[in-house]
PDB file of N, CA, C, O and CB in Angstrom:
ATOM      1  N   MET A   1      61.034  65.655  77.445  1.00  0.00           N
ATOM      2  CA  MET A   1      61.852  66.725  78.030  1.00  0.00           C
ATOM      3  C   MET A   1      62.066  67.854  77.009  1.00  0.00           C
ATOM      4  O   MET A   1      61.983  69.033  77.353  1.00  0.00           O
ATOM      5  CB  MET A   1      63.224  66.163  78.511  1.00  0.00           C
ATOM      6  N   ALA A   2      62.336  67.489  75.780  1.00  0.00           N
ATOM      7  CA  ALA A   2      62.602  68.511  74.764  1.00  0.00           C
ATOM      8  C   ALA A   2      61.390  69.423  74.594  1.00  0.00           C
ATOM      9  O   ALA A   2      61.532  70.637  74.450  1.00  0.00           O
ATOM     10  CB  ALA A   2      62.971  67.855  73.415  1.00  0.00           C
ATOM     11  N   LYS A   3      60.197  68.826  74.612  1.00  0.00           N
ATOM     12  CA  LYS A   3      58.985  69.638  74.443  1.00  0.00           C
ATOM     13  C   LYS A   3      58.822  70.608  75.608  1.00  0.00           C
ATOM     14  O   LYS A   3      58.434  71.760  75.414  1.00  0.00           O
ATOM     15  CB  LYS A   3      57.738  68.738  74.323  1.00  0.00           C
ATOM     16  N   VAL A   4      59.118  70.141  76.810  1.00  0.00           N
ATOM     17  CA  VAL A   4      58.989  71.007  77.993  1.00  0.00           C
ATOM     18  C   VAL A   4      59.984  72.157  77.896  1.00  0.00           C
ATOM     19  O   VAL A   4      59.628  73.309  78.143  1.00  0.00           O
ATOM     20  CB  VAL A   4      59.218  70.199  79.306  1.00  0.00           C
ATOM     21  N   ASN A   5      61.224  71.852  77.540  1.00  0.00           N
ATOM     22  CA  ASN A   5      62.243  72.897  77.419  1.00  0.00           C
ATOM     23  C   ASN A   5      61.849  73.898  76.334  1.00  0.00           C
ATOM     24  O   ASN A   5      62.033  75.104  76.500  1.00  0.00           O
ATOM     25  CB  ASN A   5      63.624  72.278  77.104  1.00  0.00           C
ATOM     26  N   LEU A   6      61.313  73.400  75.237  1.00  0.00           N
ATOM     27  CA  LEU A   6      60.915  74.277  74.140  1.00  0.00           C
ATOM     28  C   LEU A   6      59.806  75.218  74.605  1.00  0.00           C
ATOM     29  O   LEU A   6      59.811  76.403  74.274  1.00  0.00           O
ATOM     30  CB  LEU A   6      60.449  73.449  72.916  1.00  0.00           C
ATOM     31  N   TYR A   7      58.850  74.682  75.379  1.00  0.00           N
ATOM     32  CA  TYR A   7      57.748  75.509  75.876  1.00  0.00           C
ATOM     33  C   TYR A   7      58.274  76.603  76.794  1.00  0.00           C
ATOM     34  O   TYR A   7      57.846  77.755  76.709  1.00  0.00           O
ATOM     35  CB  TYR A   7      56.713  74.645  76.618  1.00  0.00           C
ATOM     36  N   ILE A   8      59.208  76.235  77.674  1.00  0.00           N
ATOM     37  CA  ILE A   8      59.742  77.210  78.636  1.00  0.00           C
ATOM     38  C   ILE A   8      60.509  78.305  77.886  1.00  0.00           C
ATOM     39  O   ILE A   8      60.310  79.491  78.150  1.00  0.00           O
ATOM     40  CB  ILE A   8      60.671  76.508  79.682  1.00  0.00           C
ATOM     41  N   SER A   9      61.378  77.915  76.959  1.00  0.00           N
ATOM     42  CA  SER A   9      62.147  78.932  76.250  1.00  0.00           C
ATOM     43  C   SER A   9      61.239  79.776  75.366  1.00  0.00           C
ATOM     44  O   SER A   9      61.502  80.962  75.168  1.00  0.00           O
ATOM     45  CB  SER A   9      63.249  78.282  75.408  1.00  0.00           C
ATOM     46  N   ASN A  10      60.174  79.181  74.833  1.00  0.00           N
ATOM     47  CA  ASN A  10      59.238  79.941  74.007  1.00  0.00           C
ATOM     48  C   ASN A  10      58.517  80.975  74.870  1.00  0.00           C
ATOM     49  O   ASN A  10      58.316  82.111  74.439  1.00  0.00           O
ATOM     50  CB  ASN A  10      58.217  78.996  73.317  1.00  0.00           C
ATOM     51  N   ASP A  11      58.130  80.589  76.080  1.00  0.00           N
ATOM     52  CA  ASP A  11      57.454  81.511  76.995  1.00  0.00           C
ATOM     53  C   ASP A  11      58.408  82.632  77.389  1.00  0.00           C
ATOM     54  O   ASP A  11      58.026  83.801  77.410  1.00  0.00           O
ATOM     55  CB  ASP A  11      56.939  80.765  78.256  1.00  0.00           C
ATOM     56  N   ALA A  12      59.643  82.275  77.700  1.00  0.00           N
ATOM     57  CA  ALA A  12      60.638  83.281  78.088  1.00  0.00           C
ATOM     58  C   ALA A  12      60.919  84.204  76.905  1.00  0.00           C
ATOM     59  O   ALA A  12      61.086  85.411  77.081  1.00  0.00           O
ATOM     60  CB  ALA A  12      61.955  82.604  78.577  1.00  0.00           C
ATOM     61  N   TYR A  13      60.970  83.638  75.703  1.00  0.00           N
ATOM     62  CA  TYR A  13      61.224  84.441  74.503  1.00  0.00           C
ATOM     63  C   TYR A  13      60.137  85.489  74.317  1.00  0.00           C
ATOM     64  O   TYR A  13      60.427  86.638  73.983  1.00  0.00           O
ATOM     65  CB  TYR A  13      61.310  83.542  73.258  1.00  0.00           C
ATOM     66  N   GLU A  14      58.886  85.096  74.534  1.00  0.00           N
ATOM     67  CA  GLU A  14      57.779  86.051  74.380  1.00  0.00           C
ATOM     68  C   GLU A  14      57.875  87.161  75.421  1.00  0.00           C
ATOM     69  O   GLU A  14      57.623  88.326  75.114  1.00  0.00           O
ATOM     70  CB  GLU A  14      56.420  85.330  74.499  1.00  0.00           C
ATOM     71  N   LYS A  15      58.240  86.803  76.656  1.00  0.00           N
ATOM     72  CA  LYS A  15      58.366  87.825  77.712  1.00  0.00           C
ATOM     73  C   LYS A  15      59.489  88.794  77.379  1.00  0.00           C
ATOM     74  O   LYS A  15      59.334  90.006  77.528  1.00  0.00           O
ATOM     75  CB  LYS A  15      58.623  87.166  79.090  1.00  0.00           C
ATOM     76  N   ILE A  16      60.624  88.259  76.928  1.00  0.00           N
ATOM     77  CA  ILE A  16      61.756  89.126  76.574  1.00  0.00           C
ATOM     78  C   ILE A  16      61.366  90.020  75.397  1.00  0.00           C
ATOM     79  O   ILE A  16      61.696  91.206  75.377  1.00  0.00           O
ATOM     80  CB  ILE A  16      63.021  88.278  76.223  1.00  0.00           C
ATOM     81  N   ASN A  17      60.666  89.452  74.424  1.00  0.00           N
ATOM     82  CA  ASN A  17      60.234  90.224  73.253  1.00  0.00           C
ATOM     83  C   ASN A  17      59.341  91.382  73.684  1.00  0.00           C
ATOM     84  O   ASN A  17      59.473  92.490  73.164  1.00  0.00           O
ATOM     85  CB  ASN A  17      59.487  89.318  72.245  1.00  0.00           C
ATOM     86  N   ALA A  18      58.435  91.137  74.628  1.00  0.00           N
ATOM     87  CA  ALA A  18      57.529  92.184  75.103  1.00  0.00           C
ATOM     88  C   ALA A  18      58.321  93.294  75.778  1.00  0.00           C
ATOM     89  O   ALA A  18      58.011  94.473  75.604  1.00  0.00           O
ATOM     90  CB  ALA A  18      56.481  91.604  76.077  1.00  0.00           C
ATOM     91  N   ILE A  19      59.343  92.926  76.548  1.00  0.00           N
ATOM     92  CA  ILE A  19      60.161  93.933  77.239  1.00  0.00           C
ATOM     93  C   ILE A  19      60.926  94.767  76.208  1.00  0.00           C
ATOM     94  O   ILE A  19      61.010  95.989  76.328  1.00  0.00           O
ATOM     95  CB  ILE A  19      61.153  93.255  78.241  1.00  0.00           C
ATOM     96  N   ILE A  20      61.479  94.101  75.200  1.00  0.00           N
ATOM     97  CA  ILE A  20      62.234  94.825  74.163  1.00  0.00           C
ATOM     98  C   ILE A  20      61.299  95.777  73.422  1.00  0.00           C
ATOM     99  O   ILE A  20      61.671  96.914  73.131  1.00  0.00           O
ATOM    100  CB  ILE A  20      62.904  93.829  73.162  1.00  0.00           C
ATOM    101  N   GLU A  21      60.096  95.319  73.119  1.00  0.00           N
ATOM    102  CA  GLU A  21      59.134  96.169  72.408  1.00  0.00           C
ATOM    103  C   GLU A  21      58.791  97.394  73.245  1.00  0.00           C
ATOM    104  O   GLU A  21      58.686  98.500  72.715  1.00  0.00           O
ATOM    105  CB  GLU A  21      57.851  95.379  72.068  1.00  0.00           C
ATOM    106  N   LYS A  22      58.616  97.201  74.558  1.00  0.00           N
ATOM    107  CA  LYS A  22      58.308  98.334  75.451  1.00  0.00           C
ATOM    108  C   LYS A  22      59.453  99.338  75.433  1.00  0.00           C
ATOM    109  O   LYS A  22      59.222 100.542  75.323  1.00  0.00           O
ATOM    110  CB  LYS A  22      58.049  97.842  76.904  1.00  0.00           C
ATOM    111  N   ARG A  23      60.678  98.853  75.540  1.00  0.00           N
ATOM    112  CA  ARG A  23      61.837  99.760  75.563  1.00  0.00           C
ATOM    113  C   ARG A  23      61.958 100.499  74.239  1.00  0.00           C
ATOM    114  O   ARG A  23      62.321 101.674  74.215  1.00  0.00           O
ATOM    115  CB  ARG A  23      63.139  98.980  75.856  1.00  0.00           C
ATOM    116  N   ARG A  24      61.654  99.815  73.131  1.00  0.00           N
ATOM    117  CA  ARG A  24      61.734 100.472  71.819  1.00  0.00           C
ATOM    118  C   ARG A  24      60.725 101.612  71.754  1.00  0.00           C
ATOM    119  O   ARG A  24      61.042 102.695  71.262  1.00  0.00           O
ATOM    120  CB  ARG A  24      61.476  99.454  70.670  1.00  0.00           C
ATOM    121  N   GLN A  25      59.511 101.374  72.250  1.00  0.00           N
ATOM    122  CA  GLN A  25      58.476 102.411  72.210  1.00  0.00           C
ATOM    123  C   GLN A  25      58.882 103.584  73.103  1.00  0.00           C
ATOM    124  O   GLN A  25      58.678 104.742  72.738  1.00  0.00           O
ATOM    125  CB  GLN A  25      57.102 101.838  72.656  1.00  0.00           C
ATOM    126  N   GLU A  26      59.455 103.287  74.267  1.00  0.00           N
ATOM    127  CA  GLU A  26      59.887 104.363  75.165  1.00  0.00           C
ATOM    128  C   GLU A  26      61.022 105.157  74.527  1.00  0.00           C
ATOM    129  O   GLU A  26      61.061 106.383  74.628  1.00  0.00           O
ATOM    130  CB  GLU A  26      60.334 103.790  76.532  1.00  0.00           C
ATOM    131  N   GLY A  27      61.945 104.456  73.870  1.00  0.00           N
ATOM    132  CA  GLY A  27      63.061 105.135  73.207  1.00  0.00           C
ATOM    133  C   GLY A  27      62.562 105.995  72.055  1.00  0.00           C
ATOM    134  O   GLY A  27      63.097 107.076  71.811  1.00  0.00           O
ATOM    135  N   ALA A  28      61.544 105.525  71.350  1.00  0.00           N
ATOM    136  CA  ALA A  28      61.000 106.292  70.226  1.00  0.00           C
ATOM    137  C   ALA A  28      60.365 107.578  70.739  1.00  0.00           C
ATOM    138  O   ALA A  28      60.442 108.613  70.076  1.00  0.00           O
ATOM    139  CB  ALA A  28      59.962 105.453  69.435  1.00  0.00           C
ATOM    140  N   ARG A  29      59.741 107.525  71.909  1.00  0.00           N
ATOM    141  CA  ARG A  29      59.112 108.729  72.470  1.00  0.00           C
ATOM    142  C   ARG A  29      60.171 109.763  72.822  1.00  0.00           C
ATOM    143  O   ARG A  29      59.949 110.962  72.651  1.00  0.00           O
ATOM    144  CB  ARG A  29      58.273 108.379  73.720  1.00  0.00           C
ATOM    145  N   GLU A  30      61.327 109.307  73.316  1.00  0.00           N
ATOM    146  CA  GLU A  30      62.378 110.248  73.726  1.00  0.00           C
ATOM    147  C   GLU A  30      62.959 110.982  72.525  1.00  0.00           C
ATOM    148  O   GLU A  30      63.321 112.154  72.629  1.00  0.00           O
ATOM    149  CB  GLU A  30      63.494 109.510  74.477  1.00  0.00           C
ATOM    150  N   LYS A  31      63.051 110.292  71.373  1.00  0.00           N
ATOM    151  CA  LYS A  31      63.686 110.912  70.195  1.00  0.00           C
ATOM    152  C   LYS A  31      62.789 111.955  69.544  1.00  0.00           C
ATOM    153  O   LYS A  31      63.174 112.565  68.547  1.00  0.00           O
ATOM    154  CB  LYS A  31      64.052 109.845  69.168  1.00  0.00           C
TER     155      LYS A  31
END
């Protein structure tokens, strides 16, 4: 179970990281 939970949170972490990176790039363009 722990391995499955770790995989899910790792996948979610990567998706959230990608969204944050996109927003940072968009914010940099505005400045």
